[in-house]
C-alpha positions as CSV (number, residue, x, y, z in Angstrom):
1,M,-4.7,22.8,1.9
2,P,-4.1,19.9,4.3
3,T,-1.4,18.0,3.8
4,A,-0.9,13.8,4.2
5,I,2.8,12.5,4.2
6,D,2.6,8.5,4.6
7,V,-0.2,5.8,4.5
8,A,-1.1,5.0,8.2
9,Y,-2.8,1.7,7.7
10,V,-5.7,-0.2,6.4
11,V,-8.4,-2.2,8.0
12,Y,-10.2,-5.7,6.8
13,Q,-12.7,-7.7,8.5
14,A,-12.3,-11.5,8.7
15,T,-14.3,-14.2,10.0
16,D,-11.0,-15.5,11.8
17,L,-8.7,-13.7,13.5
18,D,-6.3,-16.4,14.0
19,R,-6.2,-17.5,10.2
20,M,-5.6,-14.2,9.6
21,E,-2.7,-13.6,11.9
22,S,-1.0,-16.9,10.7
23,F,-0.7,-15.6,6.8
24,M,0.4,-12.2,7.7
25,Q,3.3,-13.9,10.1
26,D,4.1,-15.8,6.8
27,F,3.6,-12.8,5.2
28,G,6.2,-10.9,7.0
29,L,4.0,-8.9,9.6
30,V,4.3,-9.2,13.4
31,T,1.6,-9.0,15.6
32,A,1.5,-5.8,17.4
33,E,-1.9,-6.5,19.6
34,K,-4.4,-9.1,19.3
35,R,-7.8,-8.7,21.3
36,G,-11.1,-10.5,21.0
37,D,-12.2,-8.9,18.4
38,A,-9.2,-7.2,16.5
39,L,-6.0,-8.0,15.3
40,Y,-3.2,-5.5,14.8
41,M,-0.2,-6.3,12.7
42,R,3.1,-4.0,12.1
43,G,6.4,-4.0,10.4
44,A,9.7,-3.1,10.9
45,S,8.8,1.0,11.1
46,S,7.9,2.8,14.1
47,A,4.3,2.7,13.0
48,P,2.2,0.9,15.7
49,F,0.3,-1.0,13.2
50,I,-0.1,-0.9,9.6
51,H,-3.0,-3.7,8.8
52,A,-5.5,-4.3,11.2
53,T,-8.5,-6.9,11.2
54,R,-11.4,-6.6,12.9
55,K,-13.6,-9.6,13.5
56,G,-17.2,-10.0,11.6
57,A,-19.5,-12.4,10.2
58,E,-18.2,-11.3,6.3
59,N,-15.1,-10.8,4.7
60,R,-14.6,-7.3,3.6
61,F,-12.3,-4.6,3.1
62,I,-13.5,-1.5,5.9
63,G,-11.2,1.3,5.0
64,G,-7.6,3.1,6.0
65,A,-6.1,5.9,7.2
66,M,-3.5,8.6,6.2
67,Q,-1.0,10.2,8.5
68,M,-1.3,13.8,8.2
69,A,2.2,16.2,8.4
70,S,0.5,18.5,11.6
71,K,-2.0,18.8,14.1
72,A,-3.1,22.1,12.2
73,D,-3.6,19.9,8.5
74,L,-5.7,17.4,10.9
75,E,-7.8,20.8,11.7
76,A,-7.7,21.6,8.3
77,L,-9.2,18.7,7.3
78,A,-12.1,18.6,9.6
79,A,-13.4,21.9,8.2
80,L,-13.9,20.4,4.6
81,P,-17.0,19.4,4.1
82,G,-18.0,15.6,4.8
83,S,-15.7,15.3,7.7
84,S,-16.0,15.1,11.2
85,A,-14.6,17.1,14.1
86,V,-11.1,16.1,15.3
87,E,-11.4,13.3,18.1
88,P,-9.0,11.4,20.1
89,I,-8.4,7.8,19.0
90,T,-8.7,5.6,22.4
91,D,-9.8,2.2,20.5
92,L,-6.7,1.9,18.3
93,P,-2.6,1.3,19.4
94,G,-1.0,3.9,19.0
95,G,-3.4,6.8,20.0
96,G,-3.2,9.9,18.6
97,W,-6.1,12.1,16.8
98,R,-8.2,11.5,13.8
99,V,-11.0,12.9,11.3
100,R,-13.2,10.3,9.8
101,M,-14.3,10.8,6.2
102,H,-15.9,8.5,3.4
103,T,-14.6,8.8,-0.5
104,P,-17.1,9.4,-2.8
105,D,-17.7,5.7,-2.7
106,G,-18.6,5.3,0.7
107,V,-15.1,3.9,1.8
108,P,-14.4,5.0,5.1
109,L,-10.6,7.0,5.1
110,D,-9.6,8.8,8.2
111,G,-6.9,11.2,8.6
112,V,-4.7,11.0,11.7
113,W,-2.0,12.4,13.6
114,G,0.1,12.0,16.8
115,Q,0.3,8.4,16.8
116,T,2.9,7.3,19.9
117,P,5.6,5.4,17.7
118,S,6.7,2.0,18.3
119,A,10.4,1.2,18.7
120,S,11.5,-0.3,15.4
121,L,12.2,-3.6,14.7
122,P,15.9,-5.1,14.1
123,L,16.6,-4.9,10.4
124,R,19.0,-6.3,7.9
125,E,21.3,-3.4,5.7
126,P,20.1,-3.9,2.1
127,N,22.4,-6.7,0.4
128,A,25.0,-5.5,-2.0
129,F,24.7,-6.2,-5.6
130,N,27.2,-6.5,-7.9
131,A,26.5,-5.7,-11.5
132,G,28.3,-6.3,-14.8
133,T,30.2,-2.9,-14.7
134,V,30.3,-2.0,-11.2
135,K,31.4,-4.6,-8.2
136,T,30.4,-3.5,-4.8
137,R,30.7,-6.9,-2.9
138,V,34.0,-7.8,-2.5
139,N,35.5,-11.0,-0.6
140,Y,32.0,-11.6,1.0
141,S,29.2,-13.9,-0.2
142,L,25.6,-13.6,0.2
143,R,23.6,-16.2,2.0
144,P,19.8,-15.2,1.6
145,K,17.4,-17.5,3.2
146,R,13.6,-18.9,2.6
147,E,11.8,-17.4,5.2
148,P,8.9,-14.6,5.5
149,G,11.4,-11.8,6.1
150,L,10.3,-8.4,7.5
151,V,8.1,-6.3,6.2
152,L,9.2,-2.4,6.4
153,R,6.2,-0.9,5.9
154,I,3.1,-0.1,4.3
155,G,3.6,1.7,0.9
156,H,0.4,2.0,-0.8
157,F,-3.3,0.4,-1.8
158,G,-5.4,1.2,-4.8
159,L,-8.8,1.7,-4.9
160,R,-11.2,1.0,-7.8
161,C,-13.7,3.8,-8.4
162,S,-17.1,4.4,-9.9
163,S,-16.0,7.5,-10.9
164,H,-12.2,7.8,-11.2
165,D,-12.8,11.7,-11.8
166,D,-14.6,12.5,-8.5
167,T,-12.5,10.2,-6.4
168,L,-9.2,11.9,-7.6
169,T,-10.6,15.4,-7.0
170,W,-11.5,14.1,-3.6
171,F,-8.0,13.0,-2.9
172,R,-6.5,16.0,-4.3
173,E,-8.2,18.2,-2.4
174,R,-8.1,16.4,1.2
175,F,-4.5,15.3,1.3
176,G,-2.8,17.8,-1.0
177,V,-1.4,15.2,-3.5
178,L,0.3,15.6,-6.9
179,D,-0.5,13.1,-9.5
180,S,2.7,10.7,-10.5
181,D,1.0,8.9,-14.1
182,Y,-1.6,7.7,-15.8
183,L,-2.9,4.7,-17.3
184,C,-5.2,5.6,-20.4
185,V,-7.6,3.9,-22.5
186,P,-5.2,1.6,-24.9
187,G,-4.0,3.9,-27.6
188,D,-6.0,7.0,-26.5
189,E,-3.7,9.1,-24.1
190,S,-6.9,11.8,-23.9
191,K,-9.1,8.8,-21.7
192,V,-7.3,8.5,-18.4
193,I,-8.9,5.6,-16.3
194,G,-6.1,5.2,-13.9
195,T,-3.8,7.7,-11.6
196,F,-0.9,7.2,-9.5
197,L,-0.7,9.8,-6.7
198,R,1.9,10.5,-4.3
199,F,2.7,12.6,-1.5
200,N,4.0,16.2,-1.7
201,Q,7.1,16.3,0.1
202,G,8.8,19.0,-1.8
203,E,12.3,18.8,-3.1
204,T,12.3,15.6,-1.0
205,P,11.8,12.3,-2.8
206,V,8.9,9.9,-1.9
207,D,7.1,6.8,-3.2
208,H,6.0,6.6,-6.9
209,H,2.7,6.1,-5.0
210,F,0.9,5.7,-2.2
211,M,-2.8,5.4,-4.2
212,L,-4.0,4.1,-7.6
213,I,-7.4,5.2,-8.3
214,T,-9.0,2.8,-11.3
215,Q,-12.4,3.6,-12.7
216,S,-14.4,0.5,-11.9
217,R,-15.4,-1.1,-15.1
218,N,-18.9,-1.9,-13.3
219,P,-20.0,1.1,-11.2
220,A,-21.7,-1.3,-8.6
221,D,-18.1,-3.1,-8.1
222,T,-15.8,-0.7,-6.2
223,G,-13.4,-1.4,-3.1
224,V,-9.9,-2.2,-2.5
225,H,-7.9,-3.7,-5.3
226,H,-4.5,-4.6,-3.4
227,C,-2.6,-3.2,-0.4
228,S,1.3,-3.6,-1.0
229,F,4.0,-3.6,1.7
230,E,7.9,-2.5,1.2
231,M,10.9,-5.2,1.4
232,Q,14.4,-4.3,2.1
233,D,15.8,-5.6,-1.4
234,I,14.9,-8.8,-4.2
235,D,16.5,-11.1,-1.7
236,A,14.1,-10.4,0.9
237,L,11.5,-10.5,-1.4
238,M,12.6,-13.8,-3.1
239,G,13.1,-15.6,0.2
240,A,9.3,-15.1,1.0
241,H,8.2,-15.5,-2.1
242,D,9.6,-18.9,-1.6
243,Y,8.5,-19.2,1.9
244,L,5.1,-18.9,0.8
245,L,4.9,-21.0,-1.4
246,E,6.2,-23.7,0.5
247,R,3.6,-23.1,3.4
248,G,0.9,-23.8,0.6
249,H,-0.3,-20.1,0.1
250,K,-1.9,-18.8,-3.0
251,L,0.2,-16.8,-5.6
252,E,-1.6,-14.6,-7.7
253,C,1.5,-13.4,-10.1
254,G,4.9,-12.7,-9.2
255,V,7.7,-12.0,-9.2
256,G,7.8,-9.4,-12.1
257,R,8.6,-5.7,-12.8
258,H,5.8,-3.1,-13.2
259,L,5.9,-1.0,-16.0
260,V,4.6,2.0,-13.9
261,G,6.5,2.8,-11.0
262,S,9.3,0.3,-11.7
263,Q,8.4,-2.0,-8.8
264,I,9.6,-5.6,-8.5
265,F,6.3,-7.1,-7.4
266,D,4.6,-10.2,-6.2
267,Y,1.1,-10.4,-5.3
268,W,-0.7,-13.0,-3.3
269,H,-3.8,-13.7,-1.8
270,D,-4.6,-13.8,1.8
271,S,-6.5,-17.0,3.9
272,F,-9.8,-14.7,3.0
273,G,-9.0,-14.1,-0.5
274,F,-7.9,-10.3,-0.3
275,R,-5.1,-9.4,-2.7
276,V,-1.5,-8.2,-0.9
277,E,1.5,-7.4,-2.2
278,H,5.2,-7.0,-1.6
279,Y,7.3,-4.8,-3.4
280,T,10.6,-3.6,-3.4
281,D,13.0,-1.4,-5.7
282,G,10.3,1.5,-6.7
283,D,10.6,4.8,-8.3
284,V,11.0,7.9,-6.2
285,S,10.1,11.3,-7.2
286,N,9.8,14.7,-5.9
287,I,8.0,17.8,-6.9
288,H,9.8,18.2,-10.1
289,Y,8.5,15.3,-11.6
290,Q,6.0,15.5,-14.4
291,P,3.6,12.9,-15.2
292,V,3.5,10.4,-18.2
293,R,0.5,9.0,-19.8
294,Y,0.7,5.3,-20.7
295,A,-2.1,4.2,-23.0
296,V,-1.4,0.3,-23.2
297,A,-2.8,-2.9,-23.1
298,A,-3.1,-4.8,-19.6
299,D,-0.2,-7.4,-21.0
300,E,1.7,-4.4,-21.5
301,T,1.9,-3.3,-17.9
302,T,4.6,-6.0,-16.8
303,Q,8.1,-5.3,-17.8
304,W,9.5,-8.6,-17.2
305,G,8.3,-11.9,-14.8
306,M,4.8,-13.6,-14.5
307,Q,2.2,-11.5,-16.2
308,P,-1.0,-11.1,-14.3
309,P,-4.1,-13.2,-14.8
310,K,-7.2,-11.4,-16.3
311,T,-8.8,-11.2,-13.1
312,F,-6.2,-9.2,-12.0
313,F,-7.6,-6.2,-13.9
314,D,-11.4,-6.4,-13.5
């Protein structure tokens, strides 16, 4: 079975690349490359880019890509029904090789391998925090700033699907992933309407999820729900939160802590209405973690902080 190890990038289309670049820079991403018809943004990690925007007549989500563990995994992916052959990547920063596919709802999703890494960007160490009973910061103070901060990496994105079960099967077969937790109909654990997926790295802990698959209330209304980027710590996230407010950007909900996965979250809308998230302090799990079923109402999915509006769950 092919094995994926990370989210590589997401791709959008927008009518104005300058507006997207301005927002993404405020959001903490760095311009990796800008052409006449495409914008590529990166984080502090060595990934050549993690967010791409193509110029077009309408604003829409185009798709994404998963990083495969090896060339052999990419070749195994190419052997599955509906996959393209392995082809060189000549149109994106970092190059490499890819296999092109579509989810059951027709969302383009590539498997990639062999991208040339970029030099990592300078990143401060996580701040030391003094808890009530454990004091790790001695003889120095914290002076965090209200600033864009620096996104580390893309952590996950979510898809609203016409068939949760068909899409879940598709991801399992193509990327060798594991179920983390389930969202169920409130009061009925037997009816799963959302699944969090994580990569399978054996004993090595990985993020609680790289993907959230949810059943759309309207089977004709499918596509991306949000994409999410990791910040170094809560000071980086809160400094970015205040900076984005000062810049006049549209907050959707945040700051708060999720019930499932425990992430501290902060959701915004970019200049074209796409939902983007900063997160930090999420759960990590290895192969031994067993999924939990959460049969809770939407307003019970936030442990503390700002509750998402009803439109968040549409």
